[in-house]
N, C-alpha and C positions, 0 to 999 in steps of 0.2 A: 679798444674793450666796442666799438662802435661794428671798425672794419670782422674782428670779430661773428658779430652774430653778423652782418650783410654777406659773409663767404660763406657762413652755415646755411643758408641757403636759398644760396647758387645752388646749391645741391648735388656741383662737386666735387667729383675727384681731385683732390691737386697731385696728386702721384701721374707720375708716369706713366701711360694706357699704349701700348704696341699695335700699329695700325690693327695687327692679326687681332691681338685683345679685344679689340676697340669694334674692329663686325662682329665678331661672335656674339661680341655683348647686347649688340644689337638685334641683334640675328634672335637673338635667344630674348628678348623681350619683345619680339611677333614684329619687326620690321619681314616683310614683303622682298625673299631675297630674287625676286625679280623686277621688285621697282628700278625704276629709273639709278637715285642720289645713290640704290644701293650697288649699282654696277659701274656705277662710275667711283664708287668707291670703290671698287676692287681692281677695275681696270688700272686706276691710277695708286694701287698701290703693290700692285702685281697679284692677287689674296686668290685669281683665279683657282687653286690646287685648296683651298682653307674653301669657298664655299661651295665646289663639290663636295667635297669631303662632309661639306654638314648635312647638303642635299642627299645624299644617298646617306645619311645616317637618319633626315628625318622621314625620311621613306621607308626605315623599316617598324 
């Protein structure tokens, strides 16, 4: 039971999330698309098109 309490306190989902979904989540909660950490994540996971599309939608 203590383990269940500890897991719930982490605030993280136990579901697997794709890199694309994770990026979109970070951007939707306010991460700056031009931050170095986001840029590295995008490059490492080949998500340039996803980031470009997010930026286009944010500009409209």
